[in-house]
C-alpha positions in Angstrom: -0.1 0.1 -0.1 1.4 3.3 -1.1 1.2 6.6 1.1 -1.7 7.9 -0.9 -3.7 4.8 -0.3 -2.9 4.8 3.3 -4.2 8.5 3.7 -7.4 7.7 2.1 -8.1 5.2 4.8 -8.5 8.0 7.3 -11.6 10.2 7.3 -10.2 13.5 8.4 -13.1 16.1 8.2 -12.9 19.9 8.7 -16.6 20.0 9.6 -15.9 17.4 12.6 -12.8 19.3 13.8 -12.4 18.7 17.5 -15.7 16.8 17.7 -15.5 14.2 20.5 -16.5 10.5 20.7 -16.3 8.3 23.8 -16.3 4.5 23.9 -16.7 2.2 26.9 -16.3 -1.3 27.3 -18.4 -3.0 30.0 -18.7 -6.5 31.6 -22.0 -8.3 31.6 -22.9 -10.2 34.7 -25.5 -12.2 36.6 -27.0 -11.0 39.7 -23.9 -12.1 41.8 -21.5 -10.4 39.7 -20.3 -13.5 37.5 -19.7 -12.8 33.9 -22.0 -13.9 31.5 -21.3 -14.7 27.6 -24.4 -12.8 26.5 -23.2 -9.8 24.3 -24.9 -11.4 21.0 -28.4 -11.3 22.9 -27.8 -7.5 23.8 -26.4 -6.6 20.3 -29.5 -8.3 18.6 -31.8 -6.5 21.2 -30.2 -3.2 20.3 -30.4 -3.5 16.5 -34.1 -4.8 17.0 -34.9 -1.4 18.9 -33.1 1.0 16.9 -32.9 -0.2 13.3 -36.2 -2.4 13.3 -34.3 -5.4 12.1 -35.5 -8.6 13.2 -32.4 -10.9 12.8 -32.3 -14.3 14.4 -29.2 -15.2 16.4 -28.1 -17.8 13.8 -28.5 -15.3 10.8 -26.7 -12.4 12.7 -23.6 -14.7 13.6 -23.8 -16.3 10.0 -23.6 -12.8 8.4 -20.6 -11.5 10.3 -18.8 -14.9 10.7 -19.3 -16.7 7.3 -20.2 -13.7 5.1 -18.1 -11.2 7.0 -20.7 -8.6 6.5 -19.3 -5.2 7.5 -22.5 -3.4 7.2 -24.0 -5.1 10.0 -21.2 -4.0 12.3 -21.2 -0.7 11.0 -24.8 -0.1 11.5 -24.3 -1.4 15.2 -21.8 1.1 15.8 -22.9 4.2 13.9 -26.8 3.8 14.3 -27.3 1.8 17.4 -24.0 2.8 19.3 -23.2 -0.8 20.3 -20.2 -3.0 19.2 -19.1 -6.6 20.0 -15.7 -6.9 22.0 -13.2 -9.7 22.2 -15.0 -11.7 24.9 -18.4 -12.7 24.7 -19.0 -11.4 28.2 -18.1 -7.7 27.2 -19.8 -5.2 25.0 -18.8 -1.6 23.9 -21.1 1.2 23.7 -20.1 4.6 22.1 -21.4 8.1 21.6 -23.2 8.5 18.3 -23.1 10.6 16.0 -19.8 12.4 16.8 -20.6 15.2 19.3 -19.6 18.7 18.6 -18.6 19.5 22.2 -18.3 18.1 25.7 -21.8 18.9 26.9 -23.2 17.1 23.7 -21.0 14.2 24.7 -22.2 14.2 28.3 -25.7 14.0 27.3 -25.2 11.3 24.5 -23.2 9.1 26.9 -25.8 9.1 29.4 -28.2 8.2 26.9 -26.1 5.3 25.7 -25.7 3.9 29.1 -29.3 4.3 29.7 -30.1 2.1 26.4 -27.5 -0.5 27.4 -29.2 -0.7 30.9 -32.5 -0.9 29.5 -31.7 -3.9 27.1 -29.7 -5.7 29.4 -32.5 -5.5 32.1 -34.9 -7.0 30.0 -32.3 -10.1 29.5 -31.8 -10.1 33.3 -28.4 -9.1 32.6 -26.2 -6.6 34.9 -23.8 -4.2 33.4 -20.5 -3.5 35.2 -18.1 -0.5 34.2 -14.8 -1.5 35.7 -11.2 -2.1 34.4 -11.1 -5.9 35.2 -13.4 -8.8 36.1 -14.3 -9.0 39.7 -14.2 -12.8 39.9 -12.7 -15.7 38.1 -14.5 -16.6 34.6 -14.3 -18.8 31.6 -12.7 -17.2 28.6 -15.0 -17.4 25.4 -14.2 -15.3 22.2 -16.9 -13.5 20.1 -17.4 -15.2 17.0 -16.2 -12.7 14.7 -13.1 -13.2 12.1 -11.3 -10.2 13.4 -11.1 -11.6 17.0 -10.2 -15.1 16.2 -7.4 -13.5 14.4 -6.2 -11.6 17.6 -6.6 -14.9 19.4 -4.1 -16.5 17.0 -1.9 -13.6 17.5 -1.6 -13.6 21.3 -2.4 -17.3 21.9 -2.1 -18.2 25.7 -1.8 -14.5 26.4 -5.4 -13.8 25.3 -7.2 -13.7 28.6 -4.8 -11.0 29.9 -6.4 -9.1 26.9 -10.0 -9.4 28.8 -10.0 -5.6 30.2 -12.1 -2.9 30.0 -11.1 0.7 28.9 -12.6 3.9 28.0 -11.4 5.4 24.5 -11.7 9.3 23.8 -11.7 10.4 20.2 -11.1 13.9 19.1 -11.9 14.6 15.6 -9.1 16.3 13.4 -9.6 18.2 10.1 -6.3 16.9 8.7 -3.3 14.8 9.3 -0.9 17.7 10.1 -3.4 18.8 12.8 -3.6 15.0 14.1 0.1 14.7 14.5 0.3 18.0 16.5 -2.6 16.9 19.0 -1.1 13.3 18.9 2.4 14.4 20.1 1.1 16.5 22.6 -1.5 14.2 24.2 1.5 11.6 24.3 3.2 13.6 27.1 0.0 13.6 29.2 -0.7 9.9 29.0 0.5 9.2 32.5 -1.7 11.8 34.0 -4.8 10.5 32.0 -4.0 7.0 33.4 -3.4 8.3 37.0 -7.0 10.0 37.2 -8.8 7.1 35.5 -7.5 4.1 37.6 -10.4 1.8 38.0 -9.2 -1.6 38.2 -7.4 -2.7 41.6 -9.4 -5.8 42.0 -8.8 -8.7 39.6 -10.8 -12.2 40.1 -11.5 -11.6 43.6 -8.1 -10.5 44.8 -6.5 -7.0 45.6 -3.9 -6.7 43.0 -1.9 -4.0 45.2 -2.2 -2.0 41.8 -4.6 0.8 41.3 -5.0 -0.2 37.6 -4.2 -3.7 37.0 -5.8 -3.3 33.7 -2.6 -1.4 32.3 -0.3 -4.1 33.6 -2.5 -6.7 32.0 -2.6 -5.0 28.6 1.1 -4.6 28.4 1.5 -8.5 28.8 -0.7 -9.0 25.9 0.3 -6.0 23.5 3.9 -5.6 24.7 5.2 -2.2 23.5 2.2 -0.1 24.1 3.7 3.4 24.2 4.0 5.1 21.0 6.9 7.1 19.7 6.3 10.9 18.7 5.4 11.2 14.9 7.9 13.3 13.0 5.7 13.4 10.0 2.6 11.7 8.2 5.4 9.8 6.1 7.0 8.8 9.4 3.5 7.3 10.8 3.1 5.6 7.6 6.3 3.8 7.9 5.7 3.1 11.6 2.5 1.2 10.7 4.5 -0.5 7.8 6.9 -2.0 10.1 4.0 -3.2 12.5 2.4 -4.5 9.3 -1.0 -2.9 9.9 -1.1 -0.4 7.1 -4.2 -2.0 5.7 -6.1 -1.9 8.9 -4.3 0.9 11.2 -6.7 -0.3 14.2 -4.4 -3.3 14.6 -2.2 -0.7 16.2 -2.8 -1.5 19.7 -0.7 1.4 21.1 -2.3 3.3 24.0 -2.5 6.5 21.7 -3.2 6.3 18.0 -4.5 8.1 14.9 -7.7 6.2 14.0 -9.1 5.9 10.5 -12.5 7.7 11.8 -10.0 10.8 11.3 -9.6 11.2 15.0 -6.6 11.1 17.5 -7.9 8.3 20.0 -6.6 8.1 23.6 -6.7 4.4 24.9 -4.7 4.7 27.9 -7.6 5.2 30.6 -9.5 2.4 32.4 -13.2 2.4 32.0 -15.3 4.6 34.5 -18.0 3.5 36.7 -20.0 6.8 36.4 -20.6 8.8 33.4 -19.6 11.9 35.3 -16.0 10.6 35.7 -15.9 9.5 32.2 -16.6 13.1 31.1 -14.0 14.4 33.4 -11.5 12.3 31.6 -13.0 13.4 28.2 -12.7 17.1 29.5 -9.0 16.7 30.0 -8.4 15.3 26.7 -10.5 18.0 25.1 -8.6 21.0 26.4 -5.2 19.5 25.9 -6.2 18.9 22.1 -7.5 22.4 22.0 -4.2 23.8 23.6 -2.1 21.8 21.2 -3.7 23.7 18.4 -4.2 27.0 19.6 -1.1 27.9 21.6 2.4 28.1 20.5 4.5 25.3 22.1 7.3 22.8 21.2 7.1 19.8 23.3 10.1 18.1 24.6 9.4 14.3 24.0 9.7 12.3 26.8 12.1 9.1 26.3 10.3 5.7 26.1 11.9 4.5 29.3 10.9 7.5 31.3 7.5 7.5 29.8 7.2 4.0 30.8 8.3 4.6 34.2 5.7 7.3 34.7 3.0 5.2 33.3 3.9 2.3 35.6 3.9 4.5 38.5 0.4 6.0 37.6 -0.8 2.5 37.3 0.5 1.5 40.8 -0.4 4.4 42.8 -3.2 6.3 40.7 -4.1 9.4 43.0 -3.1 7.6 46.3 0.6 8.9 45.6 0.7 12.8 46.9 3.2 13.5 44.2 1.0 12.2 41.3 -2.0 13.8 42.8 -0.3 17.3 43.2 1.3 16.9 39.8 -2.3 16.3 38.2 -3.7 19.2 40.3 -1.0 21.5 38.9 -1.8 20.9 35.3 -5.5 21.1 35.7 -5.0 24.7 37.3 -2.8 25.7 34.5 -5.6 24.7 32.0 -8.5 26.4 33.6 -8.3 29.6 31.4 -8.6 27.2 28.2 -11.6 25.3 30.0 -13.3 28.9 30.2 -12.7 29.4 26.5 -14.4 26.3 25.8 -17.2 27.1 28.0 -16.9 24.2 30.1 -15.7 25.8 33.4 -18.3 24.0 35.6 -17.4 20.6 34.5 -13.7 21.6 34.9 -14.2 22.8 38.5 -15.8 19.3 39.3 -12.8 17.7 37.7 -10.6 19.5 40.0 -12.6 18.7 43.1 -12.8 15.0 42.0 -9.0 14.9 41.7 -8.5 16.7 44.9 -10.7 14.1 46.7 -8.6 11.4 45.5 -11.8 9.2 45.3 -11.8 7.8 42.0 -12.8 4.2 40.8 -10.0 2.4 42.2 -10.0 4.2 45.7 -13.9 3.6 46.0 -13.5 -0.3 44.9 -10.9 -0.9 47.5 -13.2 0.7 50.0 -15.7 -1.6 49.2 -13.5 -4.7 49.1 -12.5 -3.6 52.7 -16.2 -3.5 53.7 -17.2 -6.8 51.9 -14.0 -9.1 51.8 -16.3 -12.3 52.8 -19.3 -11.3 50.8 -18.5 -11.2 47.0 -22.2 -10.6 46.1 -22.2 -7.7 48.5 -19.0 -6.2 46.8 -20.4 -6.4 43.5 -23.7 -4.8 44.5 -21.7 -1.7 46.0 -19.9 -1.2 42.7 -22.7 -2.0 40.3 -25.2 0.2 42.5 -22.9 3.5 41.5 -23.7 2.9 37.7 -27.4 2.1 38.2 -28.0 5.1 40.6 -26.5 7.4 38.2 -29.2 6.4 35.4 -32.2 5.7 37.1 
């Protein structure tokens, strides 16, 4: 594939410049919090409600497996706001269509969470947005050719890839702006990870990590930290080496330029509440805005230093005073830009949230201490946060 063909894959659009999109991956459980392999049922219900298509389960699976019908998956993503994920016990929601600003993203995200909750309840399924499963589970892969290729690539490590994240997309008008935003956001990946930690428990145990998801992802994907991008030709060459020119989504770095025509931040754990998901999106939004509207020449952090900072964020989250103070310092410096974007009220909530140190991982550990001998009660306390917000 030549450079021109590669460039044509990316849907950069001046009309959607700085638009936002949020993707969230959720676990599907029974009433006790044990994973259930029910994503196909929810995808079918979502399609029937929003598209009016009466697929049978057999026809749905036949079309995406044997016929490899991309239009079905495209309609699920862009019209329904649901997507399959690697494990059958997981489903992804996404804001759709792309949102012109953060407030629109907030409304859209709540709407999508409510819709997922509605169809899950109809199947007596619970939805749990945390970074790693609470309890031991049996691994089953969604019957989609793409995911079976992933299974072949990662072999025995695949179960480590059963994790849930939040992805934030920022629309770009062209590749030059995308590179500028990419390079700027790269420097803040440890900050975004630190505030988002929401996976201290894995399969019933305290991992002593605030984000065990990040460590699990590294086991599967290997070198997850991207190098800075010197030019569009440089990005093309990088993906050629990674052998994913034909499908840039096989670039599993924690920051990438997506064919949607966006810069996609993939470092964050999924958030239990929509408010906290929006706080993370707000930080990404303001940083992208700053990258394009202020003069700066970032000093690119060495890979080894970046890895050290990310590991520190995953280990300690906001529990380490040094990390929390660093985040607060950055948030305060960006306040004037939040005012320009007319999101100062959300920004003040973000600052208060960081100051409290009570992000998802902190609350999970508090619940674990209260319910160490009662797994069902532990699940209930975490799940209640999700349910109460969207009632």
